[in-house]
C-alpha positions as CSV (number, residue, x, y, z in Angstrom):
1,M,26.0,17.3,3.7
2,S,23.6,17.5,0.8
3,K,24.3,15.7,-2.7
4,V,23.9,16.9,-6.0
5,L,24.2,14.8,-8.7
6,I,24.2,17.0,-12.1
7,I,23.3,14.5,-15.2
8,G,24.8,16.9,-18.3
9,H,23.6,17.0,-21.8
10,H,27.5,18.1,-22.4
11,W,30.6,18.3,-20.3
12,P,30.9,22.0,-19.3
13,E,32.7,23.8,-22.1
14,P,33.1,27.4,-20.4
15,T,35.5,28.9,-22.9
16,T,33.4,27.8,-26.1
17,T,29.6,28.2,-24.7
18,A,27.4,30.1,-22.6
19,A,26.1,27.3,-21.4
20,G,29.1,25.9,-20.3
21,H,29.6,29.3,-18.1
22,R,26.3,28.7,-16.5
23,M,27.0,25.2,-15.5
24,V,30.2,25.9,-13.7
25,Q,28.0,29.2,-12.1
26,L,25.7,26.7,-10.8
27,I,28.3,24.1,-9.7
28,E,30.1,26.8,-8.1
29,A,26.6,27.5,-6.2
30,F,26.4,23.8,-4.6
31,S,29.9,23.9,-3.3
32,H,29.2,27.3,-1.8
33,F,26.8,25.8,0.1
34,G,28.4,23.3,1.4
35,W,27.0,20.3,-0.8
36,S,28.9,17.7,-2.6
37,V,28.5,17.7,-6.5
38,T,28.6,14.8,-8.7
39,F,28.8,15.9,-12.7
40,V,27.9,12.5,-15.3
41,S,27.5,12.3,-18.9
42,T,26.5,10.1,-21.7
43,A,28.7,12.3,-24.3
44,S,32.3,12.4,-24.8
45,K,34.8,14.7,-23.6
46,T,36.3,17.3,-26.0
47,E,39.4,19.2,-25.9
48,Y,37.4,22.0,-24.5
49,S,35.6,20.1,-21.5
50,L,37.1,21.7,-18.3
51,N,38.6,19.6,-15.4
52,L,35.9,19.5,-13.1
53,K,38.0,17.8,-10.7
54,K,39.7,21.1,-10.0
55,L,36.5,21.9,-8.7
56,G,36.3,19.3,-6.4
57,V,33.6,18.1,-8.6
58,E,33.3,13.9,-9.1
59,T,33.0,12.7,-12.3
60,A,31.4,9.5,-14.0
61,S,30.4,8.4,-17.5
62,I,27.1,7.0,-17.6
63,Q,25.1,4.6,-20.6
64,L,22.2,5.6,-22.1
65,N,19.1,3.2,-21.6
66,H,21.2,1.0,-19.7
67,F,20.4,-0.3,-15.9
68,S,23.8,0.3,-14.6
69,F,22.5,3.9,-13.8
70,D,19.5,2.5,-11.5
71,D,22.5,1.0,-9.6
72,F,25.0,4.1,-9.5
73,I,22.0,6.4,-8.5
74,K,20.3,3.7,-5.5
75,E,24.1,3.9,-4.0
76,L,25.1,7.5,-4.3
77,N,21.6,8.5,-2.9
78,P,21.7,12.4,-3.7
79,Q,19.4,14.6,-1.9
80,Y,18.9,16.9,-5.6
81,V,19.1,16.0,-9.0
82,V,20.4,18.4,-12.0
83,F,19.1,17.4,-15.6
84,D,20.9,19.8,-17.9
85,R,18.2,20.3,-20.5
86,F,14.9,18.5,-20.7
87,M,16.1,16.0,-23.3
88,V,18.0,14.7,-20.3
89,E,15.1,14.6,-18.1
90,E,12.8,12.8,-20.7
91,Q,16.2,10.1,-20.8
92,F,17.0,9.6,-16.7
93,G,14.1,11.3,-15.1
94,W,11.6,8.0,-14.8
95,R,15.0,6.3,-13.3
96,V,15.9,8.8,-10.7
97,A,11.9,8.6,-9.2
98,E,11.8,5.1,-9.4
99,H,15.5,4.5,-7.6
100,A,15.9,7.9,-5.9
101,P,12.4,9.0,-5.1
102,K,13.1,11.8,-2.4
103,A,15.5,13.5,-4.5
104,I,14.5,16.7,-5.5
105,Q,14.8,16.7,-9.2
106,I,15.5,20.2,-10.8
107,L,15.7,21.0,-14.7
108,N,18.1,23.0,-15.7
109,T,16.7,24.9,-19.3
110,E,19.6,26.8,-20.2
111,D,16.8,28.3,-22.8
112,L,13.5,27.3,-23.8
113,H,14.8,24.4,-26.1
114,S,11.6,24.4,-27.9
115,L,11.5,28.4,-28.5
116,R,14.9,28.6,-30.2
117,K,14.1,25.4,-32.2
118,T,10.7,26.8,-33.6
119,R,12.1,30.2,-34.1
120,E,14.6,29.2,-36.4
121,A,12.5,26.6,-38.5
122,Y,10.0,29.8,-39.1
123,H,13.3,32.1,-39.8
124,K,14.4,29.2,-42.4
125,K,10.8,29.0,-44.1
126,G,11.1,32.9,-44.0
127,E,7.6,32.9,-42.2
128,E,6.6,35.0,-38.9
129,F,6.9,33.4,-35.7
130,T,4.5,33.9,-33.1
131,L,3.6,32.1,-29.7
132,E,0.8,30.4,-31.3
133,K,2.8,28.5,-33.2
134,W,5.0,28.0,-30.8
135,K,2.6,26.2,-28.5
136,G,1.5,24.0,-30.9
137,G,5.0,22.5,-31.6
138,D,5.5,18.9,-30.5
139,I,9.2,19.9,-29.1
140,T,7.1,22.2,-27.1
141,K,4.9,19.8,-25.5
142,R,7.8,17.6,-24.5
143,E,9.5,20.2,-22.9
144,I,6.5,21.5,-21.0
145,A,5.8,18.0,-20.2
146,S,9.7,17.7,-18.9
147,I,9.0,20.8,-16.7
148,Y,6.1,18.9,-15.0
149,R,7.4,16.4,-14.2
150,S,10.4,18.3,-12.5
151,D,10.0,19.8,-8.6
152,L,11.9,23.0,-9.9
153,S,13.0,24.2,-13.4
154,L,15.5,27.2,-13.6
155,M,14.3,29.7,-16.0
156,I,17.6,32.0,-17.1
157,S,15.3,34.4,-19.2
158,K,12.3,36.4,-17.8
159,F,11.0,36.7,-20.9
160,E,10.5,33.2,-21.0
161,M,9.3,32.8,-17.2
162,I,6.8,35.4,-18.1
163,T,5.4,33.3,-20.9
164,L,5.2,30.0,-19.2
165,L,3.5,31.6,-17.0
166,E,0.8,33.9,-18.9
167,E,0.3,31.8,-22.2
168,L,0.7,28.2,-20.6
169,Q,-0.5,29.0,-17.1
170,I,2.5,26.8,-15.5
171,P,2.3,27.2,-11.6
172,E,4.7,29.7,-10.7
173,N,6.2,27.3,-7.7
174,L,7.5,25.2,-10.5
175,L,9.4,28.1,-11.6
176,M,12.9,30.0,-10.8
177,H,13.8,33.0,-12.7
178,L,17.8,32.6,-12.0
179,P,19.8,34.5,-14.5
180,F,23.4,34.2,-14.9
181,M,25.5,34.6,-11.6
182,M,28.4,36.8,-12.0
183,E,31.3,38.5,-9.9
184,E,31.0,42.4,-9.0
185,V,33.2,44.2,-11.9
186,T,35.4,46.5,-9.4
187,K,36.7,49.6,-9.7
188,T,40.3,48.0,-9.5
189,T,39.3,45.9,-12.6
190,Q,37.7,48.8,-14.4
191,A,41.0,50.6,-14.0
192,K,42.7,48.1,-15.9
193,W,40.6,48.6,-18.8
194,P,41.8,50.4,-21.9
195,S,39.8,53.5,-22.5
196,F,37.5,54.9,-25.6
197,K,40.6,56.2,-27.4
198,E,42.9,53.2,-27.0
199,R,40.1,50.5,-28.2
200,K,39.5,50.1,-32.0
201,D,37.3,47.8,-34.1
202,F,34.6,45.9,-34.0
203,I,34.3,41.9,-32.4
204,T,31.9,39.5,-32.6
205,Y,32.0,35.4,-31.0
206,G,30.2,32.3,-30.4
207,N,30.3,28.6,-30.7
208,G,30.2,27.5,-34.2
209,K,27.6,24.5,-33.3
210,H,25.0,26.9,-32.2
211,K,22.7,27.5,-35.2
212,P,21.8,31.3,-34.0
213,N,25.7,31.8,-34.2
214,V,26.5,31.1,-37.4
215,D,23.3,32.3,-38.9
216,A,24.3,35.7,-37.1
217,I,28.1,35.7,-38.6
218,I,26.7,35.1,-42.3
219,Y,24.1,37.9,-41.5
220,L,27.1,39.9,-40.6
221,K,29.6,39.1,-43.8
222,E,26.9,39.3,-46.0
223,T,24.9,42.4,-45.3
224,I,25.6,44.2,-42.6
225,W,29.6,44.9,-42.1
226,P,29.5,46.1,-46.0
227,L,27.3,48.9,-44.6
228,I,29.8,49.4,-41.7
229,R,32.6,49.3,-43.6
230,E,31.6,51.8,-46.0
231,K,31.1,54.3,-43.4
232,L,34.0,53.4,-41.5
233,P,36.6,52.4,-44.3
234,K,39.7,51.2,-41.9
235,A,38.0,49.7,-39.1
236,D,38.3,45.8,-38.9
237,L,36.0,43.1,-37.6
238,K,37.6,40.1,-35.5
239,V,35.3,37.1,-35.4
240,Y,35.9,34.5,-32.8
241,G,34.2,30.9,-31.6
242,A,35.1,27.5,-31.7
243,Y,33.7,24.6,-33.7
244,L,33.3,27.3,-36.4
245,P,32.0,25.7,-39.9
246,Q,34.2,25.7,-43.3
247,Q,31.3,27.5,-44.7
248,I,32.4,30.7,-41.7
249,K,36.1,29.8,-41.7
250,Q,35.9,30.7,-45.7
251,M,34.4,34.4,-45.2
252,H,37.8,35.2,-43.7
253,A,38.7,38.2,-45.7
254,P,41.4,40.7,-44.3
255,Q,41.3,43.1,-47.6
256,E,37.5,44.0,-46.4
257,G,38.4,43.8,-42.5
258,F,36.8,40.7,-42.0
259,H,38.7,38.4,-40.3
260,V,37.7,34.7,-39.0
261,L,40.3,33.9,-35.9
262,G,38.7,30.7,-34.7
263,W,38.5,30.0,-31.0
264,I,41.0,31.5,-28.3
265,E,41.7,30.9,-25.1
266,N,41.3,34.2,-23.2
267,L,38.6,35.9,-25.1
268,D,38.0,38.7,-22.5
269,V,41.6,40.7,-23.7
270,E,40.1,41.1,-27.3
271,I,36.5,42.2,-26.0
272,Q,38.4,44.6,-23.8
273,K,40.6,45.8,-26.5
274,A,37.5,46.0,-28.8
275,R,35.5,49.3,-28.8
276,I,32.0,47.6,-29.9
277,V,30.7,43.9,-30.1
278,L,28.3,43.1,-33.0
279,A,25.7,40.8,-31.9
280,P,22.9,40.7,-34.9
281,L,20.9,37.4,-33.9
282,R,17.7,36.8,-35.7
283,F,16.6,33.9,-33.6
284,G,17.5,32.3,-30.5
285,A,16.1,31.9,-27.0
286,G,17.2,32.6,-23.4
287,I,19.6,35.5,-22.4
288,K,23.5,35.9,-24.3
289,G,26.4,35.0,-22.6
290,K,27.9,37.3,-25.5
291,I,26.5,40.0,-24.1
292,T,27.2,40.1,-20.8
293,D,30.9,39.0,-21.4
294,A,30.3,41.9,-23.4
295,L,29.3,44.0,-20.4
296,K,31.8,42.7,-17.8
297,N,34.7,43.8,-19.9
298,G,33.1,47.1,-20.4
299,T,32.5,46.6,-24.2
300,P,29.0,48.0,-25.2
301,V,26.7,46.5,-27.8
302,V,24.6,46.5,-30.6
303,T,21.9,43.6,-31.0
304,T,18.7,43.0,-32.0
305,K,15.2,42.5,-29.8
306,I,16.3,38.8,-29.9
307,G,19.7,39.7,-28.7
308,E,18.5,41.5,-25.8
309,E,15.2,39.4,-24.7
310,G,15.1,38.3,-21.2
311,M,18.1,40.5,-20.2
312,S,15.7,43.2,-18.6
313,L,18.7,45.9,-19.5
314,N,16.6,48.2,-21.3
315,L,19.6,50.8,-21.0
316,P,22.1,52.4,-23.5
317,S,24.6,49.4,-22.6
318,I,22.8,47.9,-25.5
319,Q,21.7,49.5,-28.9
320,S,18.9,47.1,-30.0
321,V,17.4,47.2,-33.5
322,E,13.6,46.5,-34.5
323,N,12.9,44.2,-37.1
324,N,16.5,43.1,-38.2
325,D,17.0,46.1,-40.2
326,P,20.4,46.4,-41.4
327,K,20.6,50.1,-42.2
328,T,19.0,51.3,-38.4
329,F,21.8,48.4,-37.6
330,M,24.8,50.0,-39.1
331,D,23.6,53.3,-37.9
332,C,23.4,52.4,-34.1
333,A,26.9,50.7,-34.7
334,V,29.0,54.0,-36.2
335,Q,27.0,56.2,-33.9
336,L,28.3,54.4,-31.0
337,Y,31.6,53.5,-32.2
338,S,32.2,57.4,-33.1
339,T,30.7,59.1,-29.9
340,R,33.0,59.4,-27.0
341,E,29.9,60.5,-24.6
342,L,27.5,57.9,-25.8
343,W,30.0,54.9,-25.2
344,C,31.0,56.2,-21.8
345,E,27.4,56.1,-20.6
346,A,26.9,52.9,-22.6
347,Q,29.9,50.9,-20.9
348,K,28.9,52.9,-17.2
349,Q,25.3,51.6,-17.4
350,G,25.9,48.1,-18.6
351,L,28.8,47.8,-15.3
352,E,25.5,48.6,-13.2
353,S,23.6,46.1,-14.8
354,I,26.2,43.1,-14.5
355,N,26.4,44.4,-10.8
356,V,22.9,44.7,-9.9
357,Q,21.0,42.1,-11.9
358,Y,23.6,39.4,-12.3
359,S,25.3,39.8,-8.5
360,K,26.4,36.0,-7.9
361,T,26.0,36.8,-4.3
362,K,22.4,37.6,-4.5
363,H,21.3,34.9,-7.0
364,Q,23.5,32.2,-5.1
365,Q,21.3,32.9,-1.4
366,R,18.0,33.0,-3.7
367,L,19.1,29.6,-5.3
368,Q,19.5,27.7,-1.6
369,K,16.7,29.3,-0.1
370,T,14.3,28.2,-2.8
371,L,15.2,24.7,-2.9
372,E,16.0,24.1,0.6
373,G,12.4,25.4,1.2
374,I,11.4,22.7,-1.7
375,S,13.0,20.0,0.3
376,E,11.6,20.9,3.6
377,S,7.8,20.6,2.2
378,I,8.1,18.1,-0.8
379,L,5.5,15.9,-0.5
380,K,3.0,19.5,-0.4
381,H,5.1,20.4,-3.2
382,R,4.5,17.2,-5.5
383,N,0.8,17.4,-4.0
384,E,0.0,20.6,-5.6
385,N,1.9,19.5,-8.7
386,F,-1.3,17.8,-10.0
387,I,-0.6,17.3,-13.7
388,G,3.4,16.5,-12.8
389,A,2.1,13.6,-11.3
390,L,-0.5,12.7,-14.0
391,L,2.3,12.7,-16.5
392,Q,4.5,10.5,-14.1
393,H,1.9,7.5,-14.1
394,Q,2.5,4.7,-15.8
395,S,-1.2,4.8,-17.2
396,M,0.6,7.7,-19.1
397,V,2.9,5.4,-21.3
398,A,1.6,1.7,-20.6
399,T,-0.9,1.9,-23.4
400,K,1.6,3.0,-25.8
401,Y,3.8,0.2,-25.4
402,M,1.2,-2.4,-25.1
403,G,0.0,-1.4,-28.6
404,K,3.3,-1.5,-29.6
405,W,3.8,-5.1,-28.5
406,I,0.3,-6.2,-29.8
407,E,1.2,-5.0,-33.1
408,E,4.0,-6.8,-32.9
409,K,2.3,-10.1,-31.9
410,N,0.2,-9.4,-34.6
411,R,3.0,-9.2,-37.3
412,G,4.7,-12.2,-36.2
């Protein structure tokens, strides 16, 4: 039986984050292959952390920058190691390479962290984002180096996959497009949903620690919602999410139809009650769990080009708005909310997208075939990745630390 070690940036929280959902999907895939899974993290658990032992996963806490991890991984001797985000690969990749050199190293990007952070920085400055600016950033260089050091990087967004291939000429065999792996929405499930007439109001949701979510809620409250409310004076907007900052909580204004309600255990029920999901994201990366959550519950979405980026939908299930224009956003939301035929077609197309493009069975089979293929030809795979080998070579860091040692010696 193959053994998989997952080194998590956080303990999975599937009820609060899309990243938590994604991690559970990976764990379920590995378990489906018949592989044993061990999950470790340097982070502290929270009240929302999933009980992984119920999924048959072994867990352990590990220390950062500590030799105890070396003994731990040598004893475990995994065949596969998954780094949850590039920062984790930076911290533990060299230890894995040294003490479990035969293990296949897999980078789970979640999204391109550097792309999200660069977009956020230029959004704050009020300046236009370009891929040239992204390529020039230090964090981009760090993330790309991590991709090269890994045997395979899982790309959740087709846009980001294409960007790496075309803009940076990353070798295709180092990347795998692996979107969300979701259960089919059956006719039986659909029959239980409220109809168009039975649904009402708008909903938005997201983790308050994720800056694109906070910005989107502020944008809704200050700019978009007043426009929608003017057209639909009896409509309400409900805002859900864990870790919402005080700034957002203070926006609770029932008299304006703006209800900040915080975390809820069963968000699916509330999504099914709502007629429209609003997601006016102005920066970010990856693909958006809030949109797939909407579609799997039969609720159409109004979002931005950033919101739908990388999802390969191009369907009326998502009404996307160019240039974040608030009036256009309002027009789309009001029209979709008020037109039954348009709404029903959007719901139908969204379900087709979930069942075809995010098929759990299809993507699990692809993942297993890819990983086993790399494992069977790992020496050839690594020899072809010359830049990755170069980045692993001791000379890439030895001069830096020798220089620092000499500097400290001379200072003494």
